[in-house]
C-alpha positions as CSV (number, residue, x, y, z in Angstrom):
1,M,137.8,111.4,24.3
2,T,137.7,113.0,27.7
3,V,134.0,113.0,28.3
4,T,132.7,109.7,29.5
5,A,129.4,108.2,30.4
6,E,130.1,109.1,34.0
7,H,130.9,112.7,33.1
8,A,128.9,115.2,35.3
9,Y,127.7,118.6,34.1
10,T,130.6,121.1,34.0
11,G,128.8,124.4,33.6
12,G,128.3,126.9,36.4
13,N,127.7,125.3,39.8
14,M,126.0,122.2,38.5
15,S,128.5,119.9,40.1
16,N,127.1,120.9,43.5
17,A,123.5,120.7,42.5
18,S,121.1,118.8,44.7
19,P,119.6,115.7,43.1
20,T,116.2,117.0,43.9
21,T,116.8,120.3,42.1
22,P,116.3,120.3,38.3
23,L,119.3,121.4,36.4
24,A,117.4,122.8,33.4
25,G,116.7,126.3,34.3
26,S,116.5,129.9,33.4
27,A,119.8,130.3,31.5
28,P,119.4,132.3,28.3
29,R,118.6,130.0,25.4
30,R,120.9,130.1,22.4
31,K,121.1,128.1,19.2
32,V,123.3,125.0,19.3
33,A,124.2,123.6,15.9
34,L,122.6,120.2,15.3
35,T,125.9,118.6,14.4
36,R,127.9,120.0,17.3
37,P,127.5,116.9,19.6
38,L,129.2,114.8,16.8
39,R,132.5,116.5,17.6
40,H,132.8,114.1,20.5
41,A,134.4,110.9,19.1
42,R,132.7,108.4,21.4
43,Y,129.3,110.0,20.9
44,R,129.8,110.0,17.1
45,S,130.8,106.3,16.9
46,I,127.9,105.2,19.1
47,W,125.5,107.4,17.1
48,L,126.6,105.8,13.8
49,A,126.4,102.3,15.2
50,N,123.0,103.0,16.7
51,L,121.8,104.2,13.3
52,V,122.5,100.8,11.9
53,S,120.9,99.1,14.9
54,N,117.8,101.4,14.6
55,L,117.5,100.3,10.9
56,G,117.4,96.7,12.0
57,T,114.8,97.6,14.7
58,W,112.5,99.3,12.2
59,I,112.8,96.3,9.8
60,Q,111.9,94.0,12.7
61,T,109.0,96.3,13.8
62,F,107.6,96.4,10.3
63,A,107.9,92.6,9.8
64,A,106.4,91.7,13.1
65,A,103.4,94.0,12.8
66,W,102.6,93.0,9.2
67,L,103.1,89.3,10.0
68,V,100.7,89.5,12.9
69,A,98.2,91.5,10.8
70,S,98.5,88.8,8.1
71,L,97.8,86.1,10.7
72,S,94.8,87.7,12.4
73,Q,91.9,89.9,11.3
74,S,91.5,91.6,14.7
75,A,92.7,95.1,15.2
76,A,93.1,94.4,18.9
77,I,95.4,91.4,18.2
78,T,97.5,93.5,15.8
79,S,97.8,96.3,18.3
80,L,99.3,93.7,20.7
81,V,102.6,94.0,18.8
82,Q,102.9,97.5,20.3
83,T,101.7,96.3,23.7
84,A,104.2,93.4,23.7
85,T,107.0,95.9,22.9
86,Y,106.2,98.3,25.8
87,V,104.8,96.1,28.6
88,P,108.3,95.0,29.5
89,V,109.4,98.6,29.7
90,F,106.5,99.3,32.0
91,L,107.4,96.3,34.2
92,F,111.2,96.6,34.3
93,A,112.1,100.3,33.7
94,L,112.2,101.3,37.3
95,C,114.5,98.4,38.2
96,A,116.6,99.0,35.1
97,G,117.2,102.6,36.2
98,V,118.5,101.6,39.6
99,V,120.8,98.9,38.0
100,A,122.1,101.4,35.4
101,D,123.2,103.9,38.0
102,A,125.0,101.1,39.9
103,V,126.9,99.2,37.2
104,H,129.6,99.9,34.6
105,R,127.4,101.1,31.7
106,P,129.4,99.9,28.7
107,K,129.5,96.3,30.1
108,F,125.8,96.5,31.0
109,L,124.9,97.8,27.5
110,F,127.0,95.1,25.8
111,F,125.2,92.3,27.5
112,C,121.7,93.9,27.0
113,N,122.4,94.3,23.2
114,L,123.7,90.8,23.0
115,F,120.5,89.5,24.6
116,M,118.4,91.4,22.0
117,A,120.5,90.1,19.1
118,V,119.9,86.5,20.3
119,C,116.1,87.2,20.6
120,A,116.1,88.6,17.0
121,G,117.9,85.5,15.8
122,A,115.3,83.3,17.6
123,M,112.6,85.2,15.8
124,A,114.3,84.5,12.4
125,L,114.5,80.8,13.2
126,L,110.8,80.8,14.2
127,A,109.8,82.3,10.9
128,W,111.9,79.8,8.9
129,T,110.1,76.9,10.5
130,G,107.0,77.8,8.5
131,K,104.8,77.2,11.6
132,V,104.8,80.8,12.8
133,A,101.7,82.0,14.8
134,S,100.8,85.3,16.5
135,G,101.5,83.9,20.0
136,P,105.2,83.1,19.6
137,V,105.8,86.3,17.6
138,L,104.3,88.3,20.4
139,A,106.3,86.3,23.0
140,I,109.7,87.0,21.3
141,T,108.6,90.7,20.8
142,F,108.0,90.8,24.6
143,C,111.6,89.4,25.1
144,L,113.0,92.1,22.9
145,G,111.0,94.6,24.9
146,I,112.8,93.3,28.1
147,G,116.1,94.1,26.5
148,T,114.8,97.6,25.5
149,A,113.6,98.2,29.1
150,F,117.1,97.7,30.5
151,I,118.9,99.5,27.7
152,W,117.0,102.7,27.6
153,P,117.8,104.2,31.0
154,A,121.5,103.3,30.8
155,W,121.7,104.4,27.1
156,Q,120.0,107.8,27.6
157,A,122.1,108.5,30.7
158,A,125.3,107.5,28.9
159,M,124.6,109.5,25.8
160,S,123.6,112.7,27.7
161,G,126.9,112.3,29.6
162,L,129.0,112.2,26.5
163,V,128.2,115.8,25.5
164,E,128.3,119.2,27.1
165,P,125.2,120.4,29.0
166,E,124.2,122.9,26.3
167,E,124.5,120.2,23.7
168,V,122.0,117.8,25.3
169,E,119.0,119.1,23.4
170,A,120.9,118.9,20.1
171,A,122.0,115.4,21.0
172,A,118.4,114.4,21.8
173,T,117.4,115.7,18.3
174,L,120.3,113.8,16.7
175,N,119.3,110.6,18.5
176,N,115.8,111.2,17.2
177,L,117.2,111.8,13.7
178,S,119.0,108.5,13.8
179,Y,115.8,106.7,14.9
180,N,113.8,108.4,12.2
181,L,116.3,108.1,9.3
182,S,116.0,104.4,10.1
183,A,112.2,104.8,10.2
184,V,112.3,106.0,6.6
185,I,114.5,103.3,5.2
186,G,113.6,100.3,7.4
187,P,109.8,100.1,6.6
188,A,110.4,100.9,3.0
189,L,113.0,98.0,2.7
190,G,110.6,95.8,4.7
191,G,107.7,96.6,2.4
192,I,109.8,95.7,-0.7
193,L,111.5,92.6,0.8
194,F,108.7,91.0,2.9
195,G,107.0,89.2,0.1
196,W,110.3,88.4,-1.7
197,I,112.7,87.0,1.0
198,G,110.2,86.5,3.8
199,P,110.0,87.7,7.4
200,G,112.8,85.3,8.6
201,A,115.5,87.2,6.6
202,L,114.2,90.5,7.9
203,F,114.4,89.3,11.5
204,L,118.0,88.0,10.8
205,A,118.9,91.5,9.5
206,N,117.9,92.9,12.9
207,A,120.0,90.4,14.7
208,L,123.1,91.3,12.6
209,S,122.4,95.1,13.1
210,F,123.6,94.9,16.7
211,T,127.2,94.0,15.6
212,G,128.5,97.6,15.5
213,L,127.1,98.5,18.9
214,L,128.5,95.3,20.5
215,A,132.0,96.0,19.1
216,I,131.9,99.6,20.5
217,Y,130.6,98.6,23.9
218,W,133.2,95.8,24.1
219,L,136.1,98.1,23.4
220,W,134.7,100.8,25.8
221,W,134.2,98.2,28.5
222,R,137.8,96.8,28.1
223,E,139.6,100.2,28.2
224,R,138.8,101.0,31.8
225,S,138.0,99.3,35.1
226,P,134.3,99.1,36.1
227,Q,133.1,101.9,38.4
228,A,133.0,101.1,42.1
229,A,129.8,99.6,43.4
230,P,127.6,102.1,45.3
231,R,127.5,101.9,49.0
232,E,123.7,102.1,49.1
233,G,121.5,99.0,48.7
234,F,119.1,98.5,45.9
235,R,116.1,99.6,47.9
236,A,117.8,102.8,49.1
237,R,118.8,103.7,45.6
238,F,115.3,103.0,44.3
239,R,113.7,105.2,47.0
240,H,116.2,107.9,46.4
241,G,115.4,108.0,42.7
242,L,111.7,108.1,43.4
243,R,112.2,111.0,45.9
244,C,114.2,112.9,43.4
245,A,111.8,112.5,40.5
246,L,108.5,112.8,42.3
247,G,109.7,115.5,44.7
248,C,110.3,117.9,41.8
249,P,107.1,119.8,40.6
250,R,108.6,120.4,37.2
251,Y,109.4,116.8,36.7
252,R,106.0,115.8,37.8
253,R,104.6,118.0,35.0
254,I,106.8,116.4,32.5
255,L,105.6,112.9,33.6
256,R,101.9,114.0,33.4
257,N,102.5,115.2,29.8
258,V,104.4,112.1,28.9
259,C,101.6,109.8,30.0
260,S,98.8,111.7,28.4
261,V,100.7,112.4,25.1
262,F,101.9,108.8,24.5
263,F,98.6,107.3,25.5
264,A,96.9,109.1,22.6
265,T,99.7,109.1,20.0
266,I,100.3,105.4,20.1
267,A,97.1,105.0,18.1
268,F,99.0,105.7,14.9
269,A,101.6,102.9,15.3
270,S,99.0,100.5,16.7
271,L,96.3,100.9,14.0
272,L,98.4,101.7,10.9
273,P,98.7,98.0,9.8
274,V,94.9,97.5,10.0
275,F,94.2,100.9,8.5
276,V,96.2,99.9,5.5
277,R,94.7,96.5,5.3
278,D,91.0,97.2,6.0
279,V,90.5,100.9,5.2
280,L,92.9,101.4,2.3
281,R,92.7,97.7,1.3
282,M,96.3,97.8,0.2
283,E,99.4,95.6,0.9
284,S,102.6,95.7,2.8
285,G,104.4,98.1,0.5
286,V,101.9,100.8,1.3
287,Y,102.2,100.1,5.0
288,G,106.0,100.5,4.7
289,T,105.6,103.7,2.7
290,L,103.3,105.3,5.3
291,M,105.5,104.2,8.2
292,G,108.5,105.7,6.3
293,C,106.6,109.0,5.8
294,L,106.4,109.5,9.5
295,G,110.1,109.0,9.8
296,G,110.8,111.2,6.8
297,G,108.9,114.1,8.3
298,A,110.9,113.6,11.5
299,V,114.2,113.7,9.6
300,V,113.2,117.0,7.9
301,A,112.2,118.4,11.3
302,A,115.6,117.7,12.8
303,F,117.2,120.4,10.6
304,F,114.9,123.3,11.5
305,L,114.1,122.4,15.1
306,P,117.2,124.2,16.4
307,H,116.0,127.5,14.8
308,I,112.6,127.1,16.4
309,R,114.0,126.2,19.8
310,A,116.1,129.4,19.8
311,R,112.9,131.4,19.5
312,V,110.2,129.4,21.3
313,D,110.2,127.9,24.8
314,K,109.9,124.1,25.2
315,T,106.2,124.3,26.2
316,G,105.3,126.3,23.1
317,V,107.2,123.9,20.9
318,L,105.5,120.9,22.4
319,A,102.0,122.5,22.2
320,G,102.5,123.4,18.5
321,A,103.8,119.9,17.7
322,L,100.8,118.2,19.4
323,L,98.4,120.5,17.5
324,V,99.9,119.3,14.2
325,Y,100.0,115.6,15.2
326,G,96.5,115.6,16.5
327,A,95.3,117.2,13.3
328,M,97.0,114.5,11.3
329,L,95.2,111.7,13.2
330,L,91.9,113.5,12.9
331,A,92.4,114.0,9.1
332,M,93.4,110.3,8.6
333,S,89.9,109.3,9.8
334,F,88.4,111.2,6.9
335,T,90.6,110.2,3.9
336,R,91.6,107.2,1.9
337,A,93.6,109.0,-0.8
338,L,97.4,108.3,-0.7
339,A,98.0,111.7,-2.4
340,V,96.6,113.2,0.8
341,L,97.9,110.7,3.3
342,V,101.6,111.0,2.3
343,P,102.0,114.7,2.9
344,L,99.7,114.5,5.9
345,I,101.9,111.9,7.6
346,L,105.1,113.7,6.6
347,C,103.8,116.7,8.6
348,G,102.8,114.5,11.5
349,G,106.4,113.1,11.4
350,M,107.8,116.6,11.8
351,A,105.5,117.1,14.8
352,W,106.5,113.8,16.3
353,S,110.2,114.6,16.2
354,A,109.6,117.9,18.0
355,T,107.4,116.1,20.6
356,V,109.8,113.3,21.4
357,S,113.0,115.3,21.4
358,T,111.5,118.1,23.5
359,L,110.2,115.7,26.2
360,N,113.4,113.6,26.2
361,A,115.7,116.6,26.5
362,A,113.5,118.1,29.3
363,A,113.8,114.8,31.2
364,Q,117.6,114.4,30.6
365,L,118.3,117.9,31.7
366,S,116.4,117.7,35.0
367,F,118.9,115.9,37.3
368,P,122.6,115.4,37.7
369,A,124.5,112.4,36.4
370,E,124.5,110.4,39.7
371,V,120.7,109.9,39.6
372,R,120.0,110.5,35.9
373,A,119.4,106.8,35.0
374,R,117.0,106.4,37.9
375,T,115.0,109.5,37.1
376,L,115.0,108.7,33.4
377,S,113.7,105.2,34.2
378,I,110.7,106.8,35.9
379,Y,110.1,108.8,32.7
380,L,110.3,105.6,30.7
381,F,108.0,103.8,33.1
382,V,105.4,106.5,32.6
383,M,105.9,106.6,28.9
384,S,105.6,102.9,28.4
385,G,102.5,102.9,30.7
386,G,100.9,105.4,28.3
387,Y,101.9,103.3,25.3
388,V,100.6,100.0,26.8
389,A,97.3,101.5,28.0
390,G,96.9,103.3,24.7
391,S,97.7,100.4,22.4
392,L,95.2,98.2,24.3
393,F,92.5,100.9,24.4
394,W,92.7,102.0,20.8
395,G,92.7,98.4,19.5
396,R,89.5,97.8,21.4
397,V,87.9,101.0,20.2
398,A,88.8,100.1,16.6
399,D,87.2,96.6,17.0
400,A,84.1,98.1,18.6
401,W,83.6,101.4,16.6
402,G,85.9,101.1,13.6
403,I,89.4,102.1,12.7
404,R,88.4,105.6,11.5
405,A,86.5,106.4,14.7
406,A,89.5,105.2,16.8
407,L,92.0,107.4,14.9
408,G,89.6,110.4,15.1
409,A,89.1,110.0,18.8
410,A,92.9,109.7,19.4
411,G,93.4,112.8,17.3
412,A,90.9,114.7,19.5
413,C,92.8,113.5,22.7
414,V,96.1,114.9,21.3
415,L,94.4,118.2,20.4
416,V,93.1,118.5,24.0
417,N,96.7,118.0,25.2
418,A,97.9,120.7,23.0
419,L,95.2,123.1,24.2
420,V,96.0,122.4,27.9
421,L,99.7,123.0,27.3
422,A,99.1,126.2,25.3
423,T,96.8,127.7,27.9
424,G,99.2,127.0,30.8
425,R,102.6,127.4,29.1
426,H,103.6,130.5,31.2
427,E,102.3,129.3,34.6
428,N,103.6,125.7,34.1
429,P,106.6,125.6,31.8
430,L,108.5,122.4,31.0
């Protein structure tokens, strides 16, 4: 494998690009096969190990959300599972990006994943004590979020550096496919097993799911010497990353879209447990099924998104995806029939895959490798800020006005985002 995490773009004159100049540009778009990034051995091995880890993450996500929903009748308390997940990203993402650009990434990723495995094991022990409460579950979820905050900038920068520039968008779709394949299987398994073996075993499964990634990062770390420490200090690197990201008008547009989109769309994940419990009046199996439907739609979308992207610009893809997702949330506020909800959420999952992979790829292609983790950390900071504010806001709205009203209002917000993008797609492209 000749392409490493530190690999810079090789096409055209990109090696000489200024960090303040976005690299995604006006080159003619052509279709790149979805599976093409898998020809790189290291990318392929990490992708497969990450698929297993994502499965554990989704099992954990399901078990934690349903456990808190079982312990509290408040929609606001249940939505705190999402808040506890993303507050650490909001708090630490900027610092994590600076660190990720200064350290040997395989070694850094090894210790971050080890920390998360230990946290998941602690959650399992807590559940097995039989004295579990919402507070400790949320606290350990917060600790897992700290691990996520430090992993994300380094992982995204590393993965985009393991493939060729023209393969980054396909790699982003593949990464999303891995996440969403797990989103289909994980909640379904959780829904079946939660009442049978209990949440402790599900949390332990998440701890064990890190094994493959730990092995790969260990071998990668040991095969070469760590990169030299940068000459600049922490503050200088931090300021340089901010100047690169905020000095680029296109990247500022991406960040505005990320904040507004994720603020509204988090309503689905935050309110789904109480929607199933209080509106549908059903149990954990239905919650797992509906979570899996969103992932199932995203899996399907991964196979036709390359065809759409070869014909439609990024802004058009994003606007269309948000139109579908907003319609899904709005329609959920009017129906209780599973026969309607299942295909509805499947369609929403297709739109969600297009939304996330389009925004992620746009961010990853914006700057060269030497500042990529820092600029991606700003993207993650803004994204998590939208998630945190949205999960708190929609939980309060649901408690005050009802779950259906909250979902309908969130859907309307997503539709407004779609309209703004569609009307300005030519003047302000992504």
